[in-house]
Phi, psi and omega in degrees: 000134178259126182226135174227125183227138171198160179216122179288160175302135182278071187293342180286346182277135176278337181201179177303134182304142178278341182178184180222130174250131180233135176228143166294165183259280183295129178080001179232286175281320181277130181284171179294336178269012178074007177260194182226138182289131178305324181291328176293315180295321178296321179294322177295321176299319179299319179297319179299320179294335180268011178061041176252127180294134182245124187231136168259130176243111188231152173280348181293151168291166180296318179297319180294319179297314182295327178288336183272345184251112182254006179223161178283124179261143178283073185229151181255323180222152174236118172267114187239171184049046178057024177110359179290337179214159177222135174230157171281142182284334184285321185236001184056035180278126180286123182244350175203139173213150177224155180214152167279141178287161177305324179293319177295320179301313181297318181296313181292319179300317178300318180296316182291323177295316179297325180283346177081032181262147165285132181207166176234150174240129188251142177298159179299154175295147009273007182264034186286358173281350180264128185210159169255155182226152175242118176263117186279358182090005178261124181296130181209109183298322181295316178298315181295322178295320180297320179295321181293325179288335189243022187297336181281345180222041176214160180206156181289138182290318177052041174076004185260042183292337178295340182265358187291323184087201180292157182216154176279325185188167167248152170227114173264129183254120186227162178301142181302326181294339181254358187302313183296318181293313181295324176302313180294322178296318180295321179297325179287320184280333185237063186290342180267014181230165173265123181248126184233134178254132176219159178275136181305131176282357182266301179257355178060022180227315181295159177254136173253120178259110186259139184238123185230172168303155186304329185272006187254130167186168176301316183292313182295317181289322177294322177298320177299314181296317179299317179295318180296326181269358178077028179261127178287143175303331180297341182247045181236146176227136175229142174234128182217186184208001186214176186296331179287359176263358191300317185289328178281331172299323180280330183284315185298146179297319178237130182223146174222153169244147179282161188295340179271015178281160174302148182303324181301321179283323180292338176284336186259333187230151178302149187246142171238184182299167182290172177297336180271355185230035173073034180299322179296314179298320179298316179298318179296317178300315180298317182296313182292329181276328186253327186225041184305131178309134179085352181288133182272000000 
């Protein structure tokens, strides 16, 4: 495993952070119309005034995230590619990156090819939007749509995975009805890796099974950032909406899911309004009134 870590001085802080707020992006902070609720943005501004670190944790690559944000967001850090990388929001400075070694890439690729899955292998961060793909010969509209969207920065693997070098991650695309089962199978077969299940952002039905270095996930990377900034887990809040948020939902001291989350998550975690109705702002209001960081 190739790992590079560093953290610049948090010069924007006036004092030691009082806490950390983390939100998922698509389907949580970002509305269905691709905009942002004024009440959510105002709540984020309030957190900044209270010296609380504000973090977006997204499955998007950095390039994809930057293309989706056309306005300045009141955010301090972005955890992207499900935790494979971290940048500062003010300067887009890379402060953490992780990679799978070439040997790991070859091993995982062989397993996925043998299993007959359509999958992609992504370049290391910050270029994780660039990928090679393996088409298993199984028709999959979601997989084909992803290739059509990314044709300018993707190419067929054609069995040459030994030549790929280090990678940020794999993504195997499988039918949503089989996602939970394949996810559990992958966790058993690849115990030395981090396996993450998420719902396709394209058809909102297929399952994407993502494979990362063992230390990578939204929760693990956010925990690393909190430790580096001196923020106690007791003073953390997370708001999410999908299966790839599960470990950070469990890690944060206070967690909520928005109303547009899968029923399985709403059964396990407290619920706030949807992404289209100020769910992030509601979670922040509850946190500040009931569990304000530093409150005795």
